[in-house]
N, C-alpha and C positions, 0 to 999 in steps of 0.2 A: 494272760497266763501268769500265775504266781509261782515263781521258781521254788521258793521255800516250801509251799504247800505240796507241790509235786514231789520234791525230794523227800518230804515226810511220808508220802504214800508209797515210796519204793520199798521193795523187800529184797534183802540180800541173803545170799547163801554162800558159805565158803566151803570149797571142796579141794581135794588134792589135785595138783596140777599133773598133767601127763608129760611125758618126755624126760629128757636127761636132767639131772639135778643132784646127783650124788646120794649120799646116805640121808640127807635132809628131806628129800622129795617124798619119802614114805611117811614122814612124821608131821609135816607142816601143811596145813590147808591154806594155800596162798591164792588159788584161783577163786575169783569172785563171780557169782552169777546174779545178775540183777533181773528182777521181774517187776512188771508194771501192769496192773489190770486196768485197761482202758475203760471198761464199762463201769467199774466201781469208783472211778476217780471223782472226787468232789472239787478238785482244783481246776478242772476243765469244764467249759460250758458244753451244752449238747451240740452246738454248731461245731465247736473245736473237735469234739469227739468224732462226729461224722466225717469231718475233713481228714482227721488223722486215720480213721478207719479206711477211708478210700485210698489215701496216699501210701499208707504203710501196710496194705493188705498182704503183701508178699512176706513181710517180716512178722506178722501177727499169727498167733495160734488160732485154732478154731473158736476158742473162747475169748478172743480179742485180748490176749496177753502178750505183751512185748517182752522178749527175753534177750538179754545181752550178757556176754561173758568176757572176762579178761584174765589172762594169765601171762601177761608180758613181763611182769616184774616178779622178783622173789618175795616182795613185801605185799602182804594182804591189803594194807592201808593204801599203798600206791595204786594197786590194782583197782581198789574201790573208787578212788578219785578219778582214775582214767575212765572207768566204765560210766561214772556219773557224767563226766564231760561229754563222752560219746553219746549218751542217752539224751542230754539236753540239746546237743547239736542236731540229733535226729528229730526231736520234737519241734525245734525251731524251724528246721527245713520243711517239716510236714505241715506247719501252720501257715506257711507263706502262700498267699493266694496270687496266682499269676495274673498279670494284666491281660485284659481281653483285647485281642488284636482288632484294630479298626481296619475294615476292608477299604482299600483305596484303589483308584483307577490309575492306569498309566496315562500321563498327560499326552495330549495330542501333539504337543511340540516335541516330546521325546520320540514319539512314533515317527514323525516327519524327519527328525534328525537321523534316526537309525536308517530309514529308507534312503535318505540323501547320501549317507555315508556308504551304504551298500552299492548305490549307483556309481558313486565316485570310485570305489574300489574296482568295480566292474570295468569302468572306462580305462583305468590304469592298466588292468590286466589285458584288455583288448589291444592297447597300443604296444604291448610286448610281443604280440604275434608277428611272425614274418609276413610282409605284404604279399598278396596273391598277384601273379602276373597275368 
């Protein structure tokens, strides 16, 4: 994965933020919307695309476009850097291939030890009972 190529493929759109902000909120477009077209990307291999498509399917649109937005800061530039960091983190997490779990058996010694401990606990509890006359 080449980070610079992926960042070059990103598309940004600045819109007005919602919520409180005084008189400035109606004039300044500080909210940043990032869009990334997974199908049209040249920075990712086909294998990476299919992996991301399966892992990020809840975040992707019907056309396999990832959309992220940020309006945390009043500065458009800061919002842009925040949304890029968020995007790269999502892509890195999506490209991680989990290790395949090796099926193991419980050792016979562990089974024997568990049964021995159960019998021992049973004997201890039997000795607590009042003796019968």
